[in-house]
C-alpha positions as CSV (number, residue, x, y, z in Angstrom):
1,M,20.1,30.8,29.5
2,G,23.1,28.6,30.6
3,L,24.1,25.5,28.8
4,N,23.2,23.2,31.8
5,K,19.7,24.7,31.9
6,K,19.2,24.2,28.1
7,L,20.3,20.6,28.4
8,T,18.0,20.0,31.3
9,I,15.0,21.5,29.3
10,L,15.9,19.3,26.3
11,L,16.1,16.2,28.5
12,Q,12.8,16.9,30.1
13,A,11.2,17.4,26.7
14,S,12.7,14.2,25.5
15,I,11.3,12.3,28.5
16,F,7.9,13.8,28.1
17,A,7.8,12.9,24.4
18,T,8.8,9.3,25.2
19,Q,6.1,9.1,27.8
20,I,3.5,10.3,25.4
21,F,4.6,7.8,22.7
22,S,4.5,5.0,25.3
23,M,1.0,6.1,26.3
24,N,-0.2,6.1,22.7
25,Q,1.3,2.7,22.1
26,S,-0.3,1.2,25.2
27,Q,-3.7,2.6,24.2
28,A,-3.5,0.7,20.9
29,E,-5.9,-2.3,20.8
30,V,-4.7,-5.1,18.6
31,L,-7.9,-6.7,17.1
32,W,-5.8,-9.5,15.6
33,D,-2.4,-10.4,14.2
34,N,-3.2,-13.4,12.1
35,W,-1.5,-15.6,9.5
36,Y,-3.3,-17.1,6.5
37,V,-2.3,-19.5,3.7
38,V,-3.9,-19.4,0.2
39,T,-4.4,-22.4,-2.0
40,A,-5.3,-22.0,-5.7
41,D,-6.6,-25.1,-7.5
42,G,-4.9,-27.4,-5.0
43,V,-1.5,-25.6,-5.3
44,H,0.1,-23.6,-2.5
45,D,-0.2,-20.1,-3.9
46,S,0.7,-17.5,-1.1
47,Y,0.6,-16.7,2.5
48,Y,0.0,-13.4,4.4
49,N,0.1,-11.7,7.8
50,E,-2.8,-9.4,8.6
51,R,-2.5,-7.1,11.7
52,V,-5.3,-4.8,12.7
53,E,-5.0,-2.1,15.4
54,L,-7.4,0.4,16.9
55,T,-5.8,3.6,18.2
56,G,-8.2,6.2,19.5
57,D,-10.3,7.4,16.5
58,K,-8.3,5.5,13.9
59,A,-8.2,1.9,12.7
60,K,-5.1,0.6,11.0
61,V,-4.5,-2.5,8.8
62,R,-1.1,-3.9,7.8
63,V,-1.0,-6.8,5.3
64,N,2.3,-8.4,4.3
65,T,1.9,-11.0,1.6
66,W,4.4,-13.6,0.1
67,I,3.4,-15.0,-3.3
68,K,4.9,-17.9,-5.3
69,D,6.0,-16.5,-8.7
70,G,7.6,-19.3,-10.7
71,S,10.7,-20.4,-8.9
72,K,10.8,-17.1,-6.8
73,I,8.8,-15.7,-4.0
74,R,7.9,-12.0,-4.2
75,S,6.4,-9.9,-1.5
76,E,3.7,-7.2,-1.3
77,N,3.1,-4.8,1.5
78,L,0.0,-2.7,2.2
79,G,-0.8,-0.4,5.1
80,A,-4.0,1.5,5.4
81,T,-5.8,3.8,7.9
82,A,-9.5,4.6,8.3
83,K,-11.7,6.2,10.9
84,N,-12.5,3.9,13.8
85,T,-16.3,3.7,13.2
86,T,-18.7,1.1,11.8
87,L,-18.4,3.0,8.5
88,L,-14.6,2.8,8.4
89,E,-14.2,5.9,6.3
90,P,-10.9,5.7,4.5
91,L,-8.1,8.2,5.4
92,L,-4.9,6.9,3.6
93,Y,-3.1,3.9,2.3
94,N,0.2,2.8,0.8
95,F,1.1,-0.3,-1.3
96,R,4.4,-1.7,-2.4
97,T,5.0,-4.5,-4.9
98,Q,7.3,-5.6,-7.7
99,E,6.4,-5.8,-11.4
100,N,9.0,-7.4,-13.7
101,G,11.7,-6.6,-11.1
102,I,10.6,-3.0,-10.9
103,E,9.2,-1.6,-7.7
104,K,5.7,-0.2,-7.9
105,T,4.3,2.1,-5.2
106,M,0.9,3.6,-4.6
107,D,0.2,6.3,-2.0
108,G,-3.5,7.2,-1.5
109,T,-5.0,10.0,0.5
110,I,-8.5,11.4,1.0
111,M,-8.8,15.0,0.2
112,N,-11.4,17.9,0.3
113,N,-12.9,16.8,3.7
114,G,-13.4,13.2,2.6
115,K,-14.9,14.0,-0.9
116,V,-12.0,13.0,-3.1
117,F,-9.8,9.9,-3.3
118,S,-6.4,10.6,-4.7
119,V,-3.6,8.1,-5.6
120,K,0.0,8.8,-6.6
121,I,1.6,5.9,-8.5
122,K,5.3,5.4,-9.1
123,K,7.1,2.7,-11.1
124,G,10.8,2.6,-10.6
125,E,11.9,6.2,-11.0
126,K,8.9,7.2,-13.1
127,S,6.0,9.1,-11.4
128,F,2.5,9.4,-12.9
129,N,-0.1,12.1,-12.5
130,P,-2.3,11.6,-9.5
131,I,-5.5,9.6,-10.2
132,R,-8.6,11.0,-8.5
133,A,-12.2,9.9,-8.0
134,Q,-15.1,11.2,-6.1
135,M,-15.7,9.4,-2.7
136,L,-19.1,7.8,-2.3
137,P,-21.0,7.5,1.0
138,K,-20.2,4.3,3.0
139,L,-17.3,3.5,0.7
140,I,-14.5,1.4,2.3
141,L,-11.0,0.2,1.3
142,V,-11.1,-3.5,0.5
143,S,-8.3,-4.2,2.9
144,F,-10.7,-3.1,5.7
145,F,-13.4,-5.6,4.6
146,P,-12.5,-8.1,7.4
147,V,-12.6,-5.3,9.9
148,W,-16.0,-4.1,8.4
149,I,-17.4,-7.6,9.1
150,H,-16.0,-7.4,12.7
151,Q,-17.4,-4.0,13.3
152,N,-20.8,-4.9,11.8
153,Y,-21.1,-8.5,13.0
154,K,-24.4,-7.8,14.9
155,K,-26.0,-6.3,11.8
156,I,-25.2,-9.3,9.5
157,S,-28.1,-11.8,9.6
158,S,-30.0,-14.3,7.5
159,V,-32.9,-12.0,7.1
160,Q,-31.5,-9.6,4.5
161,P,-28.1,-9.2,2.9
162,K,-26.0,-6.3,4.2
163,E,-24.6,-4.3,1.3
164,F,-21.2,-2.6,1.0
165,Q,-19.0,-0.8,-1.6
166,A,-15.2,-1.0,-1.7
167,I,-12.2,0.4,-3.5
168,I,-9.8,-2.3,-4.6
169,E,-6.8,-0.1,-3.6
170,D,-4.0,-2.3,-4.8
171,Q,-5.5,-2.4,-8.4
172,V,-5.7,1.3,-9.0
173,G,-4.6,2.0,-12.6
174,E,-6.1,4.5,-15.0
175,Q,-9.2,4.4,-12.9
176,V,-10.2,3.7,-9.3
177,P,-11.9,0.4,-9.2
178,V,-15.1,0.4,-7.0
179,V,-17.1,-2.8,-6.6
180,N,-20.4,-3.6,-4.9
181,G,-21.0,-6.5,-2.6
182,N,-23.2,-8.0,0.1
183,V,-23.0,-10.3,3.0
184,Y,-25.6,-12.8,4.2
185,E,-25.5,-15.3,7.1
186,M,-26.2,-18.9,6.0
187,V,-27.4,-22.0,7.8
188,P,-24.4,-23.8,9.5
189,D,-22.8,-26.6,7.6
190,A,-20.3,-29.3,8.6
191,T,-17.3,-26.9,8.3
192,S,-18.9,-24.2,10.4
193,K,-19.8,-26.7,13.1
194,Q,-16.3,-28.1,13.1
195,L,-14.8,-24.6,13.3
196,K,-17.5,-23.4,15.7
197,A,-18.0,-20.5,13.3
198,R,-20.7,-18.5,11.5
199,K,-21.0,-19.2,7.8
200,L,-21.3,-16.0,5.7
201,R,-22.1,-15.9,2.0
202,V,-20.1,-13.0,0.6
203,V,-20.8,-11.7,-2.9
204,F,-17.9,-9.4,-4.0
205,N,-17.6,-8.1,-7.6
206,N,-20.1,-10.8,-8.7
207,I,-17.9,-13.6,-7.1
208,V,-19.4,-15.8,-4.4
209,A,-17.3,-16.9,-1.5
210,Y,-18.1,-18.5,1.8
211,W,-16.5,-17.0,4.9
212,Y,-16.2,-18.8,8.2
213,V,-15.9,-16.4,11.0
214,T,-16.0,-16.3,14.8
215,P,-19.2,-15.2,16.4
216,K,-17.8,-11.6,16.4
217,G,-16.8,-11.8,12.7
218,D,-13.1,-12.6,12.8
219,L,-11.9,-14.6,9.8
220,I,-11.1,-18.3,10.2
221,E,-11.5,-19.7,6.6
222,I,-12.6,-18.7,3.1
223,S,-13.8,-21.0,0.3
224,A,-14.3,-19.5,-3.2
225,P,-15.5,-22.4,-5.4
226,S,-15.6,-20.5,-8.7
227,L,-12.0,-19.4,-8.2
228,K,-10.9,-22.8,-6.8
229,K,-9.3,-20.9,-3.9
230,T,-9.2,-21.4,-0.2
231,V,-7.8,-19.3,2.6
232,K,-7.1,-20.8,6.0
233,K,-5.9,-19.3,9.3
234,V,-2.8,-21.0,10.5
235,S,0.1,-20.3,12.9
236,K,3.1,-18.1,11.8
237,E,5.3,-21.2,11.7
238,E,2.9,-23.1,9.4
239,A,2.6,-20.0,7.1
240,E,6.3,-19.5,6.7
241,K,6.7,-23.2,5.7
242,F,3.9,-23.0,3.2
243,L,5.8,-22.1,0.0
């Protein structure tokens, strides 16, 4: 095969690959790309950007968070993938943060046909043995909880609480933390009427919070009285000036 023909084949392959990539990108549906600010006991605590995409049979969440830590601001980054179904079965995730100036990473995958949850943790240059736990039916990653509400908004009512179980993936240590929760729709109050939102009572790890969401379940505001915390959706410009 002559050099010119080889170059032509390589060029055609490159063009084809680019076209496929562009098609996949165009098929991605962005559910939301929102910014939120978090206030703790009246003090500006943190802000974050949450982006959710649906691409074919997969749902993807990316959360970048900026946290006030004394006189400094540190960042945390989480990316996760699940099946694009109402169950949102976990597939994988990665998490990056700083602990005392040392980078900490977590890389989680689902093994054995969805039966085992496995996490590799690394702190600085030190790697730890993988932590593994058995996957339970209908178990989600906690980062997908807002997506779970969106996917199940028609099933959330004031008749009976809808239950869920979630892995708190950014708090994996010696064990994999799994918590129970439920969601219940409440009678509209002044805030929900002002926001034109549904008011949901969310019990998560025995903590009660009130979520104000759009009719389709997209988050607008959270109030957690026992923690003295609030979360509010804002513009990117407002979020970046928050701390």
